[in-house]
C-alpha positions as CSV (number, residue, x, y, z in Angstrom):
1,M,55.5,-50.8,-15.0
2,K,54.2,-53.6,-12.4
3,K,56.7,-52.2,-10.1
4,L,55.5,-48.5,-10.8
5,F,51.9,-49.6,-10.1
6,A,52.7,-51.3,-6.9
7,I,54.5,-48.1,-5.8
8,I,51.7,-45.8,-6.5
9,A,49.1,-48.4,-4.8
10,M,51.3,-48.2,-1.8
11,V,51.7,-44.2,-1.6
12,G,48.0,-44.1,-2.2
13,V,46.9,-46.4,0.9
14,F,49.4,-44.8,2.9
15,S,48.0,-41.4,2.0
16,L,44.5,-42.4,2.7
17,G,45.3,-43.7,6.3
18,A,47.1,-40.6,7.1
19,T,43.8,-38.6,5.8
20,Q,41.7,-40.9,8.1
21,S,43.9,-40.3,11.1
22,M,44.0,-36.7,10.7
23,M,40.1,-36.5,10.4
24,A,39.7,-38.7,13.6
25,Q,42.2,-36.5,15.4
26,D,40.0,-33.4,14.1
27,E,36.7,-35.1,15.2
28,A,37.9,-36.1,18.7
29,P,38.2,-32.6,20.0
30,A,35.1,-31.6,18.5
31,A,33.1,-34.6,20.4
32,D,34.8,-33.9,23.4
33,A,33.6,-30.2,23.2
34,A,30.1,-31.3,22.3
35,A,30.3,-33.7,25.2
36,T,31.6,-31.0,27.5
37,E,28.7,-28.5,26.3
38,Q,26.1,-31.2,27.0
39,V,27.5,-31.8,30.7
40,D,27.5,-28.0,31.2
41,S,23.8,-27.5,29.8
42,A,22.6,-30.6,32.1
43,A,24.5,-28.9,35.1
44,V,22.7,-25.6,34.4
45,D,19.4,-27.4,34.0
46,T,19.8,-29.1,37.1
47,A,20.9,-26.0,38.9
48,A,17.7,-24.2,37.6
49,V,15.6,-27.2,38.7
50,E,17.0,-27.1,42.2
51,E,16.7,-23.1,42.4
52,E,12.8,-23.4,41.4
53,V,12.2,-26.1,44.1
54,E,13.9,-24.1,46.6
55,A,11.9,-21.2,45.6
56,A,8.7,-23.4,45.9
57,E,9.8,-24.7,49.2
58,E,10.3,-21.1,50.4
59,V,7.0,-19.9,49.1
60,A,5.1,-22.7,50.7
61,P,5.9,-21.8,54.3
62,M,5.2,-18.1,54.0
63,E,1.6,-18.9,52.7
64,E,1.2,-21.2,55.5
65,E,2.4,-18.5,57.8
66,Q,0.1,-16.0,56.3
67,G,-2.9,-18.2,56.6
68,E,-2.0,-18.9,60.2
69,S,-1.4,-15.3,61.0
70,I,-4.8,-14.1,59.4
71,H,-6.5,-17.1,61.7
72,K,-4.5,-15.8,64.6
73,E,-5.5,-12.2,64.1
74,L,-9.3,-13.0,63.6
75,K,-9.1,-15.3,66.6
76,T,-7.8,-12.6,68.6
77,K,-10.0,-9.9,67.5
78,F,-13.1,-12.1,68.3
79,I,-11.7,-12.4,71.8
80,E,-10.9,-9.0,72.4
81,G,-14.5,-8.0,71.1
82,D,-16.0,-9.4,74.0
83,A,-16.6,-13.2,73.3
84,G,-20.3,-12.8,74.5
85,F,-21.5,-10.3,72.1
86,M,-19.3,-11.5,69.2
87,S,-21.0,-15.0,69.7
88,L,-24.2,-13.7,69.4
89,V,-23.3,-12.0,66.2
90,S,-21.6,-15.2,64.8
91,I,-25.0,-17.2,65.7
92,A,-26.9,-14.6,63.7
93,L,-24.7,-15.1,60.7
94,V,-24.8,-18.8,60.8
95,F,-28.7,-19.0,61.1
96,G,-29.1,-16.2,58.4
97,L,-26.5,-18.2,56.1
98,A,-28.6,-21.3,56.7
99,F,-31.9,-19.6,55.7
100,C,-30.2,-18.1,52.6
101,I,-28.7,-21.6,51.5
102,E,-32.1,-23.3,51.9
103,R,-33.9,-20.6,49.9
104,I,-31.4,-20.7,47.1
105,I,-31.7,-24.6,46.7
106,Y,-35.4,-24.2,46.7
107,L,-35.5,-21.5,44.2
108,S,-32.8,-23.4,42.0
109,L,-34.9,-26.3,42.0
110,A,-38.2,-24.5,41.2
111,E,-36.9,-22.9,38.1
112,V,-37.8,-24.6,34.8
113,N,-37.7,-23.8,31.1
114,A,-41.1,-22.3,31.0
115,K,-41.2,-21.8,27.4
116,K,-40.3,-25.5,26.5
117,L,-43.0,-26.4,29.1
118,M,-45.7,-24.4,27.7
119,A,-44.9,-25.6,23.9
120,E,-45.3,-29.2,25.1
121,I,-48.7,-28.4,26.8
122,E,-49.9,-26.5,23.6
123,E,-48.8,-29.4,21.5
124,K,-50.8,-31.9,23.5
125,L,-53.8,-29.6,23.4
126,A,-53.8,-29.0,19.7
127,K,-54.1,-32.9,19.4
128,G,-57.1,-32.6,22.2
129,D,-54.9,-34.6,24.7
130,I,-55.7,-33.0,27.9
131,E,-54.3,-36.0,30.0
132,G,-51.0,-35.9,28.3
133,A,-50.9,-32.2,29.1
134,K,-51.7,-33.0,32.8
135,T,-49.1,-35.9,32.8
136,I,-46.5,-33.3,31.5
137,C,-47.3,-30.9,34.2
138,R,-47.3,-33.6,36.8
139,N,-43.8,-34.8,35.8
140,T,-42.3,-31.4,35.8
141,R,-41.2,-29.9,39.1
142,G,-41.7,-26.1,40.1
143,P,-44.5,-23.6,40.5
144,V,-45.2,-23.0,36.8
145,A,-46.1,-26.6,36.3
146,S,-48.3,-26.7,39.4
147,I,-50.3,-23.4,38.0
148,C,-50.7,-25.1,34.8
149,Y,-51.8,-28.3,36.1
150,Q,-54.4,-26.6,38.0
151,G,-55.6,-24.7,35.1
152,L,-56.0,-27.9,33.0
153,M,-58.1,-29.3,35.9
154,R,-60.9,-27.0,35.1
155,I,-60.4,-26.5,31.4
156,N,-63.6,-27.8,30.5
157,E,-65.4,-25.6,33.0
158,G,-65.1,-22.4,31.1
159,I,-62.2,-19.9,30.9
160,E,-63.4,-17.9,33.8
161,N,-63.2,-20.9,36.2
162,V,-59.8,-21.5,34.7
163,E,-58.6,-17.8,35.4
164,R,-59.7,-17.9,39.1
165,S,-58.2,-21.3,39.7
166,V,-54.8,-20.2,38.2
167,T,-55.0,-16.8,39.8
168,A,-55.6,-18.3,43.4
169,Y,-53.0,-21.1,43.1
170,G,-50.4,-18.5,41.7
171,G,-50.6,-16.6,45.1
172,V,-50.1,-19.7,47.0
173,Q,-47.0,-20.7,44.9
174,A,-45.9,-16.9,45.3
175,S,-46.1,-17.5,49.2
176,Y,-44.2,-20.8,49.1
177,L,-41.4,-18.9,47.2
178,E,-41.1,-16.1,49.8
179,Q,-41.3,-18.4,52.7
180,G,-38.4,-17.9,55.0
181,C,-37.3,-14.7,53.7
182,S,-38.6,-12.9,56.8
183,W,-36.0,-14.8,58.9
184,I,-33.2,-13.6,56.7
185,T,-34.2,-9.9,57.0
186,L,-34.6,-10.3,60.9
187,F,-31.1,-11.7,61.0
188,I,-29.8,-8.8,58.7
189,A,-31.5,-6.2,61.2
190,M,-30.1,-8.2,64.3
191,A,-26.5,-8.3,63.3
192,P,-25.9,-4.6,63.2
193,S,-28.3,-4.2,66.4
194,L,-26.0,-6.5,68.5
195,G,-22.8,-4.8,67.1
196,F,-24.4,-1.4,68.3
197,L,-25.1,-2.7,71.7
198,G,-21.6,-4.1,72.1
199,T,-20.6,-0.5,71.3
200,V,-22.9,1.1,74.0
201,I,-21.6,-1.6,76.5
202,G,-18.0,-0.8,75.5
203,M,-18.4,3.0,76.2
204,V,-20.1,2.3,79.3
205,M,-17.0,0.1,80.4
206,A,-14.7,2.9,79.2
207,F,-16.5,5.3,81.5
208,D,-16.3,2.9,84.4
209,Q,-12.8,2.7,84.0
210,I,-12.4,6.5,83.6
211,Q,-14.5,6.6,87.1
212,Q,-12.4,4.2,89.0
213,A,-8.9,5.8,87.5
214,G,-10.1,9.4,88.2
215,D,-8.3,10.2,85.0
216,I,-9.2,10.6,81.3
217,S,-6.0,8.9,79.8
218,P,-6.0,7.4,76.4
219,T,-4.7,4.1,78.2
220,V,-7.7,4.0,80.3
221,V,-10.2,4.5,77.6
222,A,-8.6,2.4,74.9
223,G,-9.9,-0.9,76.1
224,G,-13.7,-0.1,76.3
225,M,-13.2,1.7,72.8
226,K,-11.6,-1.2,71.3
227,V,-14.5,-3.6,72.4
228,A,-17.1,-1.0,71.0
229,L,-15.4,-0.7,67.6
230,I,-14.7,-4.4,67.0
231,T,-18.4,-5.3,67.8
232,T,-19.8,-2.7,65.6
233,I,-17.4,-3.5,62.6
234,F,-18.3,-7.4,63.1
235,G,-22.1,-6.7,63.0
236,I,-22.0,-4.6,60.0
237,V,-19.8,-7.1,58.0
238,V,-22.2,-9.8,58.9
239,A,-25.3,-7.6,58.0
240,L,-23.5,-6.9,54.5
241,I,-22.8,-10.6,53.8
242,L,-26.6,-11.6,54.6
243,Q,-27.8,-8.7,52.5
244,L,-25.9,-9.9,49.4
245,F,-27.5,-13.4,49.7
246,Y,-30.9,-11.9,50.3
247,N,-30.7,-9.5,47.1
248,Y,-29.7,-12.6,45.0
249,I,-32.5,-14.5,46.5
250,L,-35.1,-11.7,45.7
251,S,-33.9,-11.5,42.2
252,K,-34.8,-15.3,41.8
253,I,-38.0,-14.9,43.0
254,E,-38.6,-12.1,40.6
255,T,-37.5,-14.1,37.8
256,I,-39.8,-17.1,38.8
257,T,-42.7,-14.9,39.4
258,S,-42.6,-13.3,36.0
259,H,-42.3,-16.8,34.5
260,M,-45.5,-17.8,36.3
261,E,-47.4,-14.7,34.9
262,E,-46.3,-15.3,31.3
263,S,-47.1,-18.9,31.6
264,T,-50.6,-18.1,33.0
265,I,-51.3,-15.8,30.2
266,S,-50.1,-18.5,27.7
267,L,-52.3,-21.2,29.4
268,L,-55.4,-18.9,29.2
269,D,-55.0,-18.4,25.5
270,M,-54.6,-22.3,25.0
271,C,-57.6,-22.9,27.0
272,M,-59.7,-20.6,24.8
273,K,-58.4,-21.9,21.7
274,Y,-59.2,-25.4,22.8
275,N,-62.7,-24.4,23.8
276,L,-63.2,-22.7,20.5
277,K,-62.3,-25.9,18.7
278,K,-64.7,-27.7,20.7
């Protein structure tokens, strides 16, 4: 019996070893296949990344070339349009934009939350604190606060004096808002006028060339006509740019003016209530 058990144990050990070796042989190709797949996928990913980098490197020079070509084209057209007249139109554009930017900054700083300001003033007046209301106006920028301060300065002199003071000072503040706008309109008118002047001079050049050549061929007229058309186009483009800025400035002036009028009416109502409480 002991020998039989020993034989059975030996057979089991041998069969277990054979099974493990067969499993190891089966797993080895699978591992090799997985490793091969990982290597292949890594190679594909590397190739894709390299293709993307190459595409990006190709696109960047194309964009730079396009930017340079546009710059060169504008420079060429500027020279072809007679540098003298094109420079005058460019000066009109620069000065016009300078005035536009100055007005936009000024009007942006002049804008305040008028409703919040009037609520704070009303709160102080309800408590009888006129000096506190004046302090709020002094510490707030913009024409609305300045008008309210002028009205509060005469709150004890009667509603009529307050109204006259506010109305007069409102006109002064409105003139400050519109200061410099006349220069913008001047440059808007000058830009196309200079372009048309270049057009007329270009036509005169074309007729001079016809007279000198004694022939009306397209090649003779083309030079003067080209100068005329380029200066006209440039002048109209400058006028359109300045006109857009000017309309934006006018819209801001209208907004601030409406806030001034609403705040004036509110201040007069507050002054009447304050005088009645007295």
